[in-house]
N, C-alpha and C positions, 0 to 999 in steps of 0.2 A: 504494500500500500504506500502511495506517495505521501510525502509530508503534507502536501496541500489538502489531503483528505482528513488528516488528523483532527483539525478543529471541528469539522462537521460530525465526525464519529464521536468526539467528546460531547458535542451538543446533544446528539441523539441519545447517548448513554445517560446524560444528565436528565433528559426528558423521561427516559424509562425509569430512572430512580424516583423521579417525582411521581410518576403514575403508580409505581409499586407502593410508595409511602401512602398515597391516597387510597389505594386498595385496602391496605392494612387498617388505615383509619376508618374507612367505611365498614370494614368487617367488625372492628371493635364497636362502632356505633350500632351495627346490627345486633351484636351480642347484648348490648345494653337494652335495646328494645325487646329482645328475646326474654331477658330477665323480667321485664315489666309484664310481658304477656304471660309468663309463667306464674307470676303472683296473682294476676287477675283470674287465670284458670283455676288456681288453687282455691281462691276465695269463693269462686262460683261452683266448686266441686266438679270441675270438668277434667276429662282425661288430658294428659299432656300431649299425646300424639293424635293427630288428625290426618289419616292417610289421604282422604279426599282433598283436604287443603294442600298437602304436600304435592299431590299430583297436579293440582291447579297451578301452583307456583312453578313447578318444573315445566309444565306445558307453556305457561306464559313466558318463561325465560327462553325456552327454545324458539318460540315465535319471535321474540324480540331479537334474539341472536341472528336469525335469518335476516331481519330488517336491517341490521347494522353490519352485516357481512362477516359475522363470527360463526365458526363451526358450532352448530347446536349441540353436538355431543360434548364439546369442550365446555360450553355454557352449563349443560346439565351436570357434568362432573364437578364443576366449581360449586354450583349451588347445592348439590348433594352433600359435598363435604361441609358446607356451611350449615346445612340443615342438621346433619349429624352432630356438628359441634354445638348447635343450638339446643338440640335434644339433650346432649350430655350436660350442658350447663343447667338447663331447666330441671333435669332429674337430680343432679347433685344439689341444687339449691332447695328442691323440695325435700330431699332426704335430710339435708342439714337442718332445714326449717321445721321438720317434724318434731324434733326433740324427743323422740321415742325413748331414748336411753338416758335422758337427762336425770341426773341424781342416782343412776343405777350403775352397777358394776357387772362386768362379764369377764370370764376367763376363756382364753383360746388356747387349748392344749395343742401344741405343735405350731404355735403362732409364728415361729421363725421360718417355717416352710413356706413355699410360694403361695399355696391356697390359704394357709393359715394367716399369712401376711395380708392377703386380700380381705379376708374376713375381719381381721383386726382393724384395717382401715375403714371398711364399710361400717362397722359398728361405731367406731370413733366418730365418723361423720354424723351419726344419729345422736351423738352426745353421750354414748356409753363411756364409762371409765373402763378401759380394757387392760387386763393383766395377762401377759403372755406367760404360759407355762411350757417350757421347752428345755430338754437336757442341754441344748447348745447355748443357753444363756450364759454369758461370760461373767457378768456381775449382777447377782440377784439384788433386787430392790423392791420398792413399792409396786412397780408396774411390770416386774419381770421376775419369775421364779423358775426353778429347774423342774420341779415336780408339782403335780396338781395338789397334793396334800399341803403344800406350803402356800397355796393361794387362799385368799379370804373365804371362809366358809359362808359368808353372807352374800356372795355373788349370786345374782338372780338369773344368770345365763351362763351355761358352760357349753362351749363348742369343741367337739373332738375333731381336730384336723390333723391327727397323727396317723402313722401307718396303721393298717388294719388290726394287727395283733395288739399293738399298744392301745388302740381305741377300745378293744375288747377288755383289756386289763383295767383300763380306767373305768369302764362301766361296772366291772365287778367291784372295784374300790368304792364307787358311789353307792352301789347296792349295800355294801357292808356298812358303810358309815352313815348312809342316808343323806338326802339333799332335797331342799325345797326349790332348787333352781330348775329352770327349763334346760334340758339337756338335749343337744343336737349332735349328730355325727354327720360328717361330710364325705364318707367313704365312697369311692367309685365302684366298689364291689361290696354287696351287702350280705352275701351268703354266710361268711364266717361270723357276721355280727347279728344275724337274725335271732338266734337263741339268746345271746346276751341282751339284746334290745328288748325282747319280749320278757325276759326275766326282770329287767329293770322296770318295765311298765307294771308287771305283776307285783313288784315290790313297792309300788306306789310312787316311783319316780315319774316326773312329768317329762317323758322322753319321746322324741320323734326323730325320724331319719330324713335327711334332705340330701340332695345332690345338685349342686349348681352345674349346669351343663355348659360351662365356658371356662376359659383359662384365666390364670391370675393376672394377665395384663389387660383384662377387659375393663373398660370404663363405663360405656353405655350399655344398660341392660335391656334396651328395647330390642325385641326379637329374640332375646335369649331365654332359654328355659331354666326353670328351677323346679326340680322334682321333689314332691313331699310324700312321705310314706308313714302311714299310721301303724304304730307298733302296739296299739292297745289303748292309747290315750289321745282321743280326738282333740281334746283341749290343747294338747301340746302341738298338734299339727296346726291348729288355728293360731296359736301364739307364734309359731315359726313363720307362718304365712304373713303375719302382721309385720315382721321385720322387713319384708319386701313390698309392703303395701304402697309405699311412696315412690316406687320405681316403676318402670315399664316392662319388667320381666314378665314372661308368661309362666304363671304358677300352675303346675299340673300335678294332680294326685295320681299316684301309681301304687298298686298293691305291692307291699314289701316283698312278697314271694315272687312277683313278676319282674322286679327290677333287673336282676342280672341277665335274664333271658333277652330283655330289650337292649341292655348295654353291650352285650356280646356283639350285637350287630352295629350299633351306632358309635361305640367306642372301640371295642376290641378289633373289629374288622378294619375300620379306618386306620387305626394305629398300625396294625399288622401290615396292611398294604403299603403304607408310607415308609415303614421301617424296611420292608423288603425292597421297595423302589430305591431308597437311599443306599441300602447295602449293595444292591446290584450295580448301581452307578459307581459307588466308591470302589468296588472291586473290578471295574471294567478295564482298568489299566489306562483309561483316558484321564488326562489332567483336567482340573476345573477350568483352567484357562482355555484349553482346547475346545471343550464343549461350550464354554461361554461365548465363543466366537460364532457358533453356528446354532445356538439354542432357538427352538421354536417357541411359539406362544404357549402351546400345551405343556411343553417341557418346563418352561419357566413357571407356569402356574403350579404344576405338580411339585416342582422343586421348592417353591415357596411354602407349600403345605408341609412337605417333608422336613424342611428346615425348622418349622415350628415344632413338629413332633420330636425331632432328634435333639432339640434343645431342652426337652422336658426331663424330669427326674427318672433315670433308668429303673430305680427300685420300684417307684410307683407304677411305671408302665409294665414292668414284669409282673407285679401283683395283678394288674388288670388282665393280663394274658393267662397267668397261672392259677389264680385263686377263684376266678369266675367259673362255676361248674358248667355253664353253658358254652364256654369258649371253645372247647374241643370240637363241638359240632360245627361251629363257625369256621374254625381253621380248616376243618375237613372240607367244608363247602368251598373255601378259597382254593384249597389244593385241587379239588375236582374241576373248578372253573378254569384254573391255569392249565391243567392237563387236557381239558377239552379244547382249549384254544390252541395249544401246541399240536394236538392230534389233527385238528382241522387244517392247520397250516402245513403240517408234514404230509398229509394226504392230498394237499392241493384242493381241498373241499371248500370252494368259495361259497357254495349254497349253505352249508352248515355254519360257516363263519358268519355269513350275513344274517342267517336266521337267529343266531344267538345275539348278535349285535343289535338287531332290530327289536327283539324281545326285551333286551336290557334297556334300550332307549325308551321303549314304551313304559317300563316300570319307572324309570327316572323322571319321565315327563309326568306320570301320575303323581309322583311324590312332589314335584314342583307345584302342580295344581292344588294338591292337598295343603301345602304350606301357604299358597296364595289364598286359599279359602279361609285359613286360620288368621292370617295377618291382614287381609284386605276384605273382610266380609261384605263391606258396602259395595265392592265391585261385583260381587256375585249376585247382588240384588238388583243391579241396574241393567 
């Protein structure tokens, strides 16, 4: 580039900087308006999320983008990110404003683990005074102890976010010493805990089992599921649900005995597939740089999911595969599907390959429509 062009380039870059600052300022202004809308919705007892309104906003933005010569997909992407940020802000402000835990204390057993840390922060946002009970605590104090028995006996909520056997042991401790607290476990596999949970309920403990169906990095609960299982104390389930009442999480009751059979498919299978995918790529002899140069969209999406899975706690993920009694059948189904795919390719059987691919696609589309009916019921009525 010639020196004569430099001043013009500098001017244009300065103009871009000005526009970028203006965009940030308008986004901040939008967030302030969002907070006011959230307060009005709360006072009026209205739900935080309005899917019909979101669609109207996005349709209007796409139309305006066409008018001004902007790619409408880009415009929708920008507004979708702003809408999600708005919902996150409104949800966080409603949770904080609820004051559900004000003046009350909770103990999170395993609070230094990733999901325990999420629960600690979630309860603290509601005003709970949270005491972490975790063997990894370096310096015990008022808000951190190494074992549950060192936590205040007056705590009104005890959350078991520890490994499965440790959670079963803590339930036995609570049965032995008694407790008036609401007791919840967060285990991803319930089989080994079913008997301890039922014993605890039979002993008079206000106990329920829950399963947040999202990872510890989750901020917005809109569209996320939280599963609730009755162990013999319906009042405990209702109290557990109340913790999420100010969020947009989808709260779903699931029979305790049915939980693991469902989780084998929605957790165990998806984890196994992504672990196998990542393991196969890692063992391919191809370097990350080599494949990065030629990666397809599908490969990139799959790799992003595999990255999330492989960054999780290996001990927890092994528990999900090993301790779920329904997992063996799911892994066998995975093995059979892979073998049928390989057989069709080896035989050159395009018809069998297409038949299975189409049938699988039909099921996936059915699932998409089922999710749509749950999250956008107003669209189904129009």
